[in-house]
Structures are given as structure tokens and as C-alpha cells.
DRENPA-3360 file (N, C-alpha, C; in nm, 2 decimals, always signed):
BEGIN
1 = MLVRIAID = -2.05/+8.50/-10.77/-2.18/+8.52/-10.73/-2.20/+8.68/-10.79 ~ -2.36/+8.71/-10.82/-2.38/+8.88/-10.83/-2.44/+8.89/-10.66 ~ -2.45/+9.06/-10.66/-2.50/+9.07/-10.54/-2.56/+9.25/-10.58 ~ -2.64/+9.25/-10.49/-2.73/+9.39/-10.49/-2.71/+9.47/-10.44 ~ -2.67/+9.59/-10.44/-2.65/+9.69/-10.38/-2.72/+9.81/-10.41 ~ -2.76/+9.84/-10.26/-2.90/+9.95/-10.25/-2.90/+10.04/-10.15 ~ -2.98/+10.14/-10.21/-2.98/+10.28/-10.08/-3.08/+10.17/-9.98 ~ -3.02/+10.24/-9.85/-3.09/+10.18/-9.72/-3.18/+10.35/-9.66;
9 = YEHPGRRW = -3.30/+10.34/-9.68/-3.36/+10.40/-9.67/-3.39/+10.45/-9.57 ~ -3.32/+10.35/-9.45/-3.36/+10.35/-9.28/-3.25/+10.38/-9.25 ~ -3.14/+10.45/-9.30/-3.01/+10.47/-9.24/-3.02/+10.65/-9.26 ~ -3.04/+10.73/-9.16/-3.08/+10.87/-9.13/-3.01/+10.95/-9.22 ~ -2.88/+10.90/-9.19/-2.73/+11.04/-9.20/-2.71/+11.05/-9.37 ~ -2.67/+11.22/-9.41/-2.67/+11.23/-9.53/-2.51/+11.28/-9.54 ~ -2.44/+11.28/-9.44/-2.29/+11.33/-9.44/-2.21/+11.22/-9.56 ~ -2.22/+11.08/-9.55/-2.17/+11.01/-9.64/-2.17/+11.07/-9.79;
17 = WESGGQEL = -2.34/+11.09/-9.81/-2.39/+11.17/-9.95/-2.32/+11.25/-10.01 ~ -2.32/+11.34/-9.89/-2.25/+11.50/-9.91/-2.09/+11.52/-9.92 ~ -2.04/+11.41/-9.86/-1.91/+11.37/-9.85/-1.82/+11.29/-9.96 ~ -1.90/+11.29/-10.08/-1.82/+11.24/-10.19/-1.91/+11.11/-10.22 ~ -2.00/+11.01/-10.13/-2.03/+10.95/-10.18/-2.15/+10.92/-10.29 ~ -2.27/+11.04/-10.27/-2.28/+11.06/-10.42/-2.26/+11.04/-10.54 ~ -2.11/+11.11/-10.55/-2.03/+11.05/-10.65/-2.02/+10.88/-10.70 ~ -1.98/+10.88/-10.62/-1.90/+10.73/-10.58/-2.03/+10.62/-10.64;
25 = WDALLESP = -2.14/+10.67/-10.56/-2.30/+10.57/-10.60/-2.30/+10.62/-10.74 ~ -2.33/+10.75/-10.80/-2.38/+10.74/-10.94/-2.23/+10.68/-11.07 ~ -2.10/+10.66/-11.00/-2.07/+10.62/-11.13/-2.01/+10.46/-11.10 ~ -2.14/+10.41/-10.99/-2.15/+10.28/-11.01/-2.31/+10.22/-11.12 ~ -2.37/+10.32/-11.11/-2.49/+10.29/-11.18/-2.45/+10.28/-11.29 ~ -2.57/+10.20/-11.40/-2.62/+10.17/-11.49/-2.71/+10.30/-11.55 ~ -2.83/+10.33/-11.46/-2.91/+10.43/-11.54/-2.90/+10.52/-11.41 ~ -2.89/+10.66/-11.45/-2.92/+10.75/-11.32/-3.07/+10.78/-11.23;
33 = GANDVIVD = -3.03/+10.81/-11.14/-3.14/+10.77/-11.06/-3.20/+10.64/-10.99 ~ -3.08/+10.51/-11.03/-3.16/+10.38/-10.99/-3.11/+10.39/-10.79 ~ -3.23/+10.31/-10.74/-3.24/+10.27/-10.65/-3.12/+10.19/-10.56 ~ -3.05/+10.04/-10.69/-2.97/+9.95/-10.68/-2.90/+9.97/-10.82 ~ -2.81/+9.81/-10.78/-2.73/+9.82/-10.86/-2.69/+9.67/-10.86 ~ -2.68/+9.55/-10.95/-2.63/+9.43/-10.95/-2.49/+9.45/-11.02 ~ -2.43/+9.39/-10.91/-2.29/+9.39/-10.96/-2.24/+9.27/-10.90 ~ -2.10/+9.21/-10.98/-2.02/+9.08/-10.95/-1.98/+9.10/-10.84;
41 = ESLAQSWV = -1.96/+9.01/-10.73/-1.91/+9.03/-10.56/-1.81/+9.07/-10.56 ~ -1.70/+9.06/-10.64/-1.60/+9.13/-10.64/-1.57/+9.28/-10.67 ~ -1.66/+9.29/-10.75/-1.65/+9.44/-10.81/-1.75/+9.51/-10.67 ~ -1.81/+9.51/-10.62/-1.90/+9.49/-10.47/-1.78/+9.51/-10.36 ~ -1.71/+9.42/-10.36/-1.60/+9.43/-10.26/-1.52/+9.59/-10.25 ~ -1.46/+9.59/-10.36/-1.40/+9.67/-10.38/-1.45/+9.80/-10.35 ~ -1.55/+9.79/-10.46/-1.69/+9.94/-10.39/-1.68/+9.97/-10.27 ~ -1.76/+9.90/-10.20/-1.75/+9.92/-10.05/-1.62/+9.97/-9.97;
49 = KQAAAIEG = -1.51/+9.88/-10.05/-1.41/+9.95/-9.97/-1.40/+10.12/-9.97 ~ -1.38/+10.19/-10.08/-1.40/+10.27/-10.10/-1.47/+10.36/-10.06 ~ -1.60/+10.31/-10.09/-1.71/+10.35/-9.99/-1.70/+10.37/-9.87 ~ -1.64/+10.28/-9.80/-1.64/+10.29/-9.64/-1.54/+10.38/-9.58 ~ -1.47/+10.43/-9.69/-1.31/+10.52/-9.65/-1.39/+10.67/-9.65 ~ -1.49/+10.68/-9.71/-1.60/+10.81/-9.70/-1.63/+10.85/-9.62 ~ -1.61/+10.97/-9.52/-1.68/+11.02/-9.37/-1.84/+11.01/-9.38 ~ -1.92/+10.95/-9.27/-2.00/+10.93/-9.27/-2.05/+10.77/-9.28;
57 = WHEGPDYA = -1.98/+10.65/-9.34/-2.01/+10.55/-9.36/-2.08/+10.47/-9.28 ~ -2.02/+10.47/-9.11/-2.07/+10.41/-9.03/-2.13/+10.49/-8.94 ~ -2.22/+10.56/-8.94/-2.28/+10.67/-8.89/-2.42/+10.62/-8.87 ~ -2.48/+10.51/-8.95/-2.63/+10.46/-8.91/-2.61/+10.45/-8.76 ~ -2.77/+10.42/-8.75/-2.79/+10.30/-8.63/-2.75/+10.13/-8.62 ~ -2.78/+10.08/-8.54/-2.73/+9.95/-8.55/-2.87/+9.86/-8.65 ~ -2.97/+9.91/-8.70/-3.04/+9.87/-8.79/-3.03/+9.90/-8.91 ~ -2.94/+9.99/-8.91/-2.88/+10.05/-9.07/-2.76/+10.12/-9.09;
65 = PHPLTVQP = -2.66/+10.04/-9.04/-2.55/+10.13/-9.01/-2.50/+10.23/-9.10 ~ -2.51/+10.13/-9.24/-2.44/+10.21/-9.35/-2.57/+10.26/-9.47 ~ -2.51/+10.37/-9.53/-2.63/+10.40/-9.65/-2.69/+10.35/-9.76 ~ -2.58/+10.24/-9.74/-2.57/+10.16/-9.84/-2.61/+9.98/-9.83 ~ -2.70/+9.89/-9.85/-2.65/+9.78/-9.85/-2.62/+9.67/-9.94 ~ -2.58/+9.50/-9.89/-2.53/+9.47/-10.01/-2.59/+9.33/-9.99 ~ -2.63/+9.27/-10.08/-2.72/+9.15/-10.04/-2.68/+9.04/-10.16 ~ -2.68/+8.92/-10.14/-2.66/+8.81/-10.27/-2.81/+8.80/-10.34;
73 = VDGDADV = -2.77/+8.78/-10.45/-2.89/+8.77/-10.51/-2.93/+8.63/-10.57 ~ -3.06/+8.62/-10.55/-3.10/+8.50/-10.55/-3.08/+8.41/-10.70 ~ -3.08/+8.32/-10.71/-3.05/+8.28/-10.81/-3.18/+8.28/-10.95 ~ -3.27/+8.29/-10.84/-3.40/+8.28/-10.92/-3.48/+8.41/-10.98 ~ -3.39/+8.48/-10.94/-3.41/+8.65/-10.94/-3.43/+8.71/-11.14 ~ -3.50/+8.75/-11.14/-3.48/+8.85/-11.27/-3.38/+8.98/-11.20 ~ -3.28/+8.96/-11.34/-3.14/+9.06/-11.34/-3.14/+9.15/-11.40;
% end
């Protein structure tokens, strides 16, 4: 199964990005400056585990708890 990892613009914090999250995000992207990336679910799980270990991951409000979201990709979506 494929999933989309995307920046959650409703997450107000910057700590995760400034504590190493930006470098981790950039390493995952296929093109610099992208707002999302589609990857295999197993890769996403491994990557999110690393992301969650960075300070600031859990500092958002209830409606946007993390700087990034992970959502399943609809089978009919263009990828």
C-alpha cells in the first residue's frame, strides 16, 4: 500500500524542523521543496519512527499534533 506523507501547515511549531526534522524531510523528498511525497507504507512507518524521535514532533494542538501527516493513497489517485 502507498501512503502520502505531507507537511501539515496547521501545525504551528517550528522546533521539529529546527531540531533535525528539516534534514530528515529533505532526505525523503524526490524533488527539493516538495510539500509531500508518496512512499510504500513500510518505508513510511520506519521514517515516521525516526521523525517521532526528533524534539518537537508531538508539540502540536489536537487538530495538528505533528508537523507532517500520513494518509493512505486512494487507488484511483495519480501518483
